[in-house]
C-alpha positions as CSV (number, residue, x, y, z in Angstrom):
1,M,-3.3,272.3,-42.5
2,Q,-1.1,271.4,-45.5
3,T,-1.9,268.0,-47.2
4,L,0.6,266.3,-49.5
5,P,-1.1,263.8,-51.9
6,T,0.3,260.6,-53.2
7,N,2.0,260.8,-56.6
8,G,-0.7,258.9,-58.4
9,P,-0.8,255.6,-60.1
10,G,2.6,254.0,-60.9
11,T,4.6,256.3,-58.7
12,P,4.4,255.0,-55.1
13,R,5.6,257.3,-52.3
14,V,7.2,256.0,-49.1
15,A,7.5,258.0,-45.9
16,V,10.5,257.2,-43.7
17,I,10.1,258.5,-40.2
18,G,13.5,259.0,-38.6
19,A,16.8,260.2,-40.1
20,G,19.2,258.1,-38.2
21,P,21.3,255.2,-39.7
22,A,18.3,252.8,-40.0
23,G,16.0,255.3,-41.6
24,L,18.6,256.7,-44.0
25,M,19.6,253.2,-45.0
26,A,15.9,252.3,-45.7
27,A,15.6,255.5,-47.7
28,E,18.6,254.6,-49.8
29,V,17.3,251.1,-50.6
30,L,13.9,252.4,-51.4
31,A,15.3,255.1,-53.8
32,G,17.3,252.3,-55.4
33,H,14.0,250.6,-56.2
34,G,12.8,253.7,-58.1
35,L,10.4,254.8,-55.4
36,T,9.7,258.4,-54.3
37,V,11.1,258.7,-50.8
38,D,10.5,261.4,-48.2
39,V,12.4,261.3,-44.9
40,Y,11.0,263.1,-41.9
41,D,12.8,263.8,-38.6
42,A,12.0,265.9,-35.6
43,M,15.5,267.3,-35.3
44,P,17.0,270.2,-37.2
45,S,19.5,268.0,-39.1
46,A,19.9,264.3,-39.9
47,G,21.9,261.8,-37.9
48,R,22.3,263.8,-34.7
49,K,22.8,260.7,-32.4
50,F,25.1,259.1,-35.1
51,L,27.3,262.2,-35.0
52,L,27.5,262.4,-31.2
53,A,28.3,258.7,-31.0
54,G,31.3,259.3,-33.4
55,R,32.9,262.1,-31.4
56,G,35.2,259.8,-29.6
57,G,36.0,257.8,-32.7
58,M,33.3,256.3,-34.9
59,N,33.2,252.6,-34.2
60,I,31.1,251.5,-37.2
61,T,31.2,247.7,-36.9
62,H,33.4,244.8,-35.7
63,S,35.6,242.4,-37.7
64,E,35.1,239.3,-35.7
65,P,33.6,236.2,-37.5
66,Q,29.8,235.8,-37.6
67,P,29.9,232.8,-35.2
68,D,31.3,235.2,-32.6
69,F,29.4,238.3,-33.9
70,L,25.8,237.1,-33.8
71,P,25.8,235.9,-30.1
72,R,26.5,239.6,-29.1
73,Y,22.7,240.1,-29.7
74,G,21.8,237.8,-26.8
75,N,18.4,236.3,-26.8
76,R,17.5,238.1,-30.0
77,R,20.3,236.7,-32.0
78,E,18.0,234.3,-34.0
79,Q,15.7,237.1,-35.0
80,L,18.5,239.5,-36.0
81,A,20.7,236.9,-37.7
82,P,18.9,236.9,-41.1
83,F,19.2,240.7,-41.4
84,V,22.8,240.9,-40.1
85,R,23.9,238.1,-42.4
86,R,22.5,239.9,-45.5
87,F,24.1,243.2,-44.5
88,D,27.1,242.0,-42.4
89,A,30.2,243.8,-41.3
90,D,32.0,243.1,-44.7
91,R,29.0,244.4,-46.7
92,L,28.8,247.4,-44.4
93,R,32.5,248.2,-44.9
94,Q,32.1,247.9,-48.7
95,W,29.1,250.3,-48.6
96,I,31.3,252.8,-46.6
97,H,34.1,252.4,-49.2
98,E,31.6,253.2,-52.0
99,L,30.9,256.5,-50.2
100,G,34.6,257.3,-50.6
101,I,35.4,256.7,-46.9
102,E,38.2,254.3,-46.1
103,T,38.1,252.1,-43.0
104,F,40.6,250.2,-40.8
105,V,40.5,247.5,-38.2
106,G,41.8,248.5,-34.8
107,S,43.8,246.3,-32.4
108,S,40.6,245.3,-30.7
109,G,38.9,244.1,-33.9
110,R,36.7,247.2,-34.0
111,V,36.2,248.9,-37.4
112,F,36.6,252.6,-37.8
113,P,36.5,255.2,-40.6
114,R,40.0,256.2,-41.5
115,E,39.4,259.7,-40.2
116,M,37.8,258.3,-37.0
117,K,34.9,260.7,-37.4
118,A,31.2,260.3,-38.3
119,A,30.8,263.7,-40.0
120,P,32.6,263.0,-43.3
121,L,30.7,259.7,-43.7
122,L,27.3,261.4,-43.0
123,R,28.0,264.2,-45.4
124,A,28.9,261.9,-48.2
125,W,25.9,259.7,-47.5
126,L,23.4,262.6,-47.4
127,H,24.9,263.9,-50.7
128,R,24.3,260.5,-52.3
129,L,20.7,260.3,-51.0
130,R,19.9,263.8,-52.4
131,E,21.4,262.8,-55.7
132,A,19.1,259.7,-55.7
133,G,16.1,262.0,-55.2
134,V,15.5,261.4,-51.5
135,H,13.7,264.4,-49.9
136,L,14.7,265.2,-46.3
137,H,12.2,267.1,-44.2
138,M,13.7,268.2,-40.9
139,R,11.9,269.6,-37.9
140,H,8.9,267.3,-38.7
141,R,7.7,265.3,-35.7
142,W,5.5,262.3,-36.3
143,L,2.3,262.4,-34.3
144,G,0.6,259.3,-35.6
145,W,-2.3,258.9,-38.1
146,H,-5.4,260.9,-39.0
147,D,-8.7,259.0,-39.2
148,D,-8.4,259.0,-43.0
149,G,-5.0,257.2,-42.8
150,S,-2.7,260.1,-43.6
151,L,0.3,260.7,-41.4
152,R,0.2,263.5,-38.9
153,L,3.4,265.5,-38.7
154,A,4.1,268.7,-36.7
155,G,6.4,270.9,-38.8
156,P,7.8,274.4,-38.6
157,E,4.6,275.9,-40.1
158,G,2.1,273.8,-38.1
159,E,0.7,270.4,-38.5
160,T,1.1,268.7,-41.9
161,S,-0.9,265.8,-43.3
162,V,1.1,263.3,-45.5
163,R,-0.2,260.5,-47.6
164,A,2.1,257.6,-48.3
165,D,1.8,254.2,-50.0
166,A,4.1,252.6,-47.4
167,V,5.8,253.8,-44.2
168,V,9.1,252.9,-42.6
169,L,9.4,253.8,-38.9
170,A,13.0,254.2,-37.7
171,L,12.3,256.2,-34.5
172,G,15.1,255.0,-32.2
173,G,14.7,253.9,-28.6
174,A,14.7,256.3,-25.7
175,S,18.4,257.0,-24.9
176,W,19.8,260.5,-25.5
177,P,16.3,262.0,-26.0
178,R,17.7,265.4,-26.6
179,L,18.9,264.0,-29.9
180,G,15.5,262.9,-31.0
181,S,15.0,259.3,-29.8
182,D,12.6,260.0,-26.9
183,G,10.3,257.0,-27.1
184,S,7.2,259.2,-27.8
185,W,6.2,256.8,-30.6
186,V,5.4,254.0,-28.1
187,P,1.8,255.0,-27.3
188,L,1.1,255.7,-31.0
189,L,1.8,252.1,-31.9
190,Q,0.2,250.7,-28.8
191,A,-3.0,252.5,-29.8
192,R,-2.9,250.4,-33.0
193,Q,-2.6,247.1,-31.1
194,V,1.1,246.8,-31.7
195,E,2.8,245.1,-28.7
196,V,5.8,247.1,-27.5
197,A,8.1,245.9,-24.7
198,P,9.0,248.7,-22.2
199,L,12.0,250.7,-23.1
200,L,14.8,250.2,-20.6
201,P,18.4,251.5,-20.3
202,S,21.1,249.5,-21.9
203,N,24.9,250.1,-22.1
204,C,24.4,252.2,-19.0
205,G,25.9,252.9,-15.6
206,F,24.6,251.6,-12.3
207,E,24.1,253.1,-8.9
208,L,25.6,251.9,-5.7
209,D,25.4,253.5,-2.2
210,W,29.0,254.5,-1.7
211,S,30.0,256.0,1.6
212,T,30.8,259.8,1.5
213,H,34.5,259.1,2.1
214,F,34.8,256.6,-0.7
215,R,32.8,258.8,-3.1
216,E,34.8,261.9,-2.4
217,R,38.1,260.0,-2.6
218,F,37.6,257.9,-5.6
219,A,34.9,259.3,-7.9
220,G,36.4,259.5,-11.4
221,E,39.0,256.9,-10.8
222,P,39.4,254.0,-13.2
223,V,39.5,250.4,-11.9
224,K,41.8,248.3,-14.0
225,P,42.4,245.6,-14.9
226,V,39.7,243.4,-13.4
227,V,37.5,240.5,-14.4
228,A,33.9,241.2,-13.6
229,S,31.3,238.5,-13.3
230,V,27.5,238.5,-13.0
231,A,25.0,235.7,-12.7
232,L,22.8,235.0,-15.7
233,P,19.0,234.5,-15.4
234,N,19.2,231.0,-16.9
235,G,22.1,230.0,-14.6
236,G,25.9,230.3,-15.1
237,M,28.0,233.4,-15.0
238,Q,28.9,236.1,-17.6
239,N,32.5,237.1,-17.3
240,R,34.3,240.0,-18.9
241,R,37.8,241.4,-18.5
242,G,38.3,245.2,-18.8
243,E,38.0,248.4,-16.8
244,F,35.4,250.7,-15.5
245,I,35.0,254.1,-13.7
246,I,33.9,254.9,-10.2
247,T,31.3,257.7,-10.2
248,A,29.7,259.6,-7.5
249,Q,26.5,257.6,-8.0
250,G,28.1,254.2,-8.7
251,I,29.9,252.7,-11.7
252,E,30.1,253.1,-15.4
253,G,32.3,252.4,-18.4
254,G,32.9,249.7,-21.0
255,L,33.1,246.8,-18.7
256,V,29.9,247.7,-16.9
257,Y,28.1,248.4,-20.2
258,A,29.0,244.9,-21.5
259,L,27.3,243.4,-18.5
260,S,24.4,245.8,-18.3
261,A,21.7,243.5,-19.6
262,A,22.5,240.8,-17.0
263,L,22.7,243.4,-14.2
264,R,19.5,245.0,-15.2
265,E,17.6,241.7,-15.4
266,G,19.1,240.6,-12.0
267,I,17.8,243.9,-10.4
268,A,14.4,243.4,-12.0
269,A,14.1,239.8,-10.6
270,E,15.7,240.3,-7.2
271,G,15.6,244.0,-6.4
272,S,19.4,244.2,-6.7
273,A,22.3,242.4,-8.3
274,R,25.9,241.5,-7.4
275,L,28.8,242.2,-9.6
276,Y,31.8,240.2,-8.6
277,L,35.3,241.7,-9.2
278,D,38.5,239.7,-9.5
279,L,40.9,242.5,-8.5
280,L,44.0,240.5,-9.4
281,P,42.9,238.7,-12.6
282,D,46.4,237.5,-13.5
283,W,47.0,235.9,-10.1
284,P,45.7,232.5,-9.1
285,L,44.0,232.3,-5.7
286,E,46.8,230.1,-4.4
287,K,49.4,232.8,-5.1
288,V,47.3,235.5,-3.4
289,E,46.9,233.3,-0.3
290,T,50.6,232.6,-0.2
291,E,51.6,236.2,-0.4
292,L,49.1,237.3,2.2
293,A,50.3,234.6,4.6
294,R,53.8,236.0,4.6
295,P,54.8,237.8,7.8
296,R,54.2,241.5,7.7
297,G,56.1,242.5,10.8
298,A,55.4,246.0,11.9
299,R,53.9,247.0,8.6
300,S,50.2,247.9,8.4
301,L,47.8,245.7,6.4
302,S,47.6,248.5,3.7
303,S,51.4,248.4,3.3
304,H,51.3,244.6,3.3
305,L,48.7,244.6,0.5
306,Q,50.7,247.0,-1.5
307,S,54.1,245.3,-1.0
308,R,53.0,241.7,-1.5
309,L,50.0,242.1,-4.0
310,H,50.6,245.6,-5.5
311,L,47.0,246.4,-4.3
312,K,46.6,250.1,-3.7
313,G,44.6,253.1,-4.6
314,V,41.0,252.5,-5.7
315,K,41.3,248.7,-5.6
316,A,42.4,248.8,-1.9
317,G,39.7,251.4,-1.4
318,L,37.0,249.0,-2.7
319,L,38.1,246.4,-0.3
320,R,37.9,248.8,2.6
321,E,34.5,250.0,1.4
322,L,32.9,246.6,0.9
323,M,34.5,244.3,3.5
324,R,33.7,244.3,7.2
325,K,36.6,245.5,9.3
326,E,36.8,242.3,11.3
327,D,37.1,240.2,8.1
328,F,40.5,241.7,7.3
329,A,42.0,239.6,10.1
330,D,41.1,236.4,8.2
331,M,43.8,236.1,5.5
332,G,42.0,233.3,3.8
333,K,38.7,235.2,3.5
334,L,40.6,238.3,2.4
335,A,42.3,236.3,-0.4
336,R,39.0,234.9,-1.6
337,T,37.4,238.4,-1.5
338,I,40.2,239.9,-3.5
339,K,39.4,237.3,-6.2
340,A,35.6,237.8,-6.0
341,L,34.7,241.1,-4.4
342,P,30.9,241.5,-4.4
343,L,29.6,244.9,-5.5
344,P,25.9,245.4,-4.5
345,V,24.4,247.0,-7.6
346,L,21.1,248.8,-6.9
347,R,19.7,250.5,-9.9
348,P,20.5,251.3,-13.5
349,R,21.1,255.0,-14.3
350,P,18.2,256.8,-16.1
351,I,17.5,255.8,-19.7
352,A,18.3,259.4,-20.8
353,E,21.9,258.8,-19.9
354,A,22.2,255.4,-21.5
355,I,24.1,254.7,-24.7
356,S,21.2,252.7,-26.0
357,S,18.0,251.1,-24.9
358,A,16.4,247.7,-24.7
359,G,12.8,246.9,-25.4
360,G,10.6,248.1,-28.3
361,V,8.6,246.5,-31.0
362,G,8.7,242.8,-30.6
363,F,9.8,240.6,-33.5
364,E,6.6,238.6,-32.8
365,A,4.7,241.7,-34.0
366,L,6.6,241.7,-37.3
367,D,6.8,239.5,-40.4
368,D,10.0,238.3,-41.9
369,A,10.3,241.6,-43.9
370,L,9.9,243.7,-40.7
371,M,6.4,244.7,-41.6
372,L,3.9,245.1,-38.7
373,R,1.4,242.3,-38.8
374,A,-1.3,244.6,-37.3
375,L,-0.5,247.4,-39.9
376,P,0.3,246.1,-43.3
377,G,2.4,248.5,-45.2
378,V,4.1,249.8,-42.1
379,F,7.7,248.6,-41.5
380,C,10.0,249.1,-38.5
381,A,13.8,249.2,-38.2
382,G,16.7,250.1,-36.0
383,E,16.8,250.6,-32.2
384,M,13.0,250.8,-31.9
385,L,12.9,247.0,-32.3
386,D,13.2,244.9,-29.2
387,W,16.9,244.0,-29.2
388,E,20.1,245.2,-27.5
389,A,23.8,244.7,-28.0
390,P,27.0,245.8,-26.4
391,T,29.1,248.7,-27.7
392,G,31.8,247.7,-30.2
393,G,30.0,248.3,-33.5
394,Y,27.2,245.8,-32.9
395,L,24.6,248.5,-32.3
396,L,25.2,250.3,-35.5
397,T,25.5,247.1,-37.6
398,A,22.1,246.0,-36.5
399,C,20.6,249.5,-37.2
400,F,22.1,249.5,-40.7
401,A,21.1,245.9,-41.3
402,T,17.4,246.2,-40.2
403,G,17.1,249.5,-42.1
404,H,18.4,247.7,-45.2
405,A,15.9,244.9,-44.7
406,A,12.9,247.2,-44.0
407,G,13.7,249.2,-47.2
408,H,13.7,246.0,-49.3
409,G,10.7,244.7,-47.5
410,A,8.6,247.9,-48.2
411,A,9.7,247.9,-51.9
412,R,8.7,244.3,-52.4
413,W,5.4,244.8,-50.7
414,L,4.6,247.8,-53.0
415,K,5.4,245.7,-56.0
416,G,3.1,242.9,-54.9
417,E,-0.5,242.7,-53.7
418,G,-1.8,244.7,-50.8
419,R,-2.0,248.2,-52.2
420,E,-5.4,249.8,-52.7
421,A,-6.3,253.2,-54.0
422,G,-2.8,254.5,-53.3
423,L,-3.1,253.8,-49.6
424,A,-1.5,251.1,-47.4
425,T,-4.0,248.6,-46.0
426,P,-3.7,249.7,-42.3
427,Y,-5.4,253.0,-43.1
428,K,-8.6,251.3,-44.1
429,E,-11.6,251.1,-41.8
430,G,-10.8,248.9,-38.8
431,Y,-7.2,250.0,-38.3
432,K,-8.0,253.6,-37.1
């Protein structure tokens, strides 16, 4: 088994585990402090999930003001706020521009690279990291620690032992595991008395029990525009306007992803959740009632709905799927249901299909520099931390921001007290 020693006195070595946005940002910051930086990743190349996320247009961040931006992180906004404020959307755009990549703000406020692709940005970034002396070691999977405190890594030529003066873990969550973030790190940290919240699907689709007729007729159809509402655990409702897609298993798409946290928590608490759809968001209830009350003559109810309310296709199909046949005779009830159609949501889709994941290392287990309290000298960043956010640039912003913070935190820790004989404190007896 190969063993790589530390560089010796005066030349600290930092191991960064994970070559996604958080890990690469930490590596850049550490190299800027004059430290020797080695990045290890289980995949054949860096930024695999970053590249896939950018295939449809790399949404790098969002231009909305911080008072609107920070609440996107839900119940973790206070913990993430210091990091996002230090490396906010403006600073992130400036950093991208320094790589020679121009950005623009779309009509929705989302920020994109000019070419709409992740690959040119990643190539420029990796070139800068190599120029700064960062060493990338691909196909190296982290397996934890040896009893002597060295890192265990499974590489192409077998297991490798690596000694480092500090470690930054940026291992991702558990979504899209084929790209490397498979959550295999969870038991490794739990064995070191680090509290880790269960990894759960976020920005994901949900399952409903459609009838065979509805599934075969409407799977793949978009539902738009609608306003969707879901009850929040602390009371009140979360409302969002947009569109989603009917799938053979249930529902997915941007509107569903935005409400996924509340839906998931509702299912966990009650066994199922209800997503209420306003099928005619631009019509007040009174107008719907008035139009339905008009005589329809010999026309069928379906023709009446189409003629008076322009309700047809998948929206009319949803009414037929979810309302009892006898309730269609009550025009008042039909009007109210059109404005608040309840969808019984049963289960989130598997985490492997989710865009991101919730859960992870709790902020209570970390100090203000993102260092693990139980393992001094070990820092965490990115999606492996216990936070979640909707799509729209918020996910990547927090990954960059926490990677930036962890890099600076590790550098400051190495410059202060807490180092002993070239090894970080957690590797001493008592932390095995």
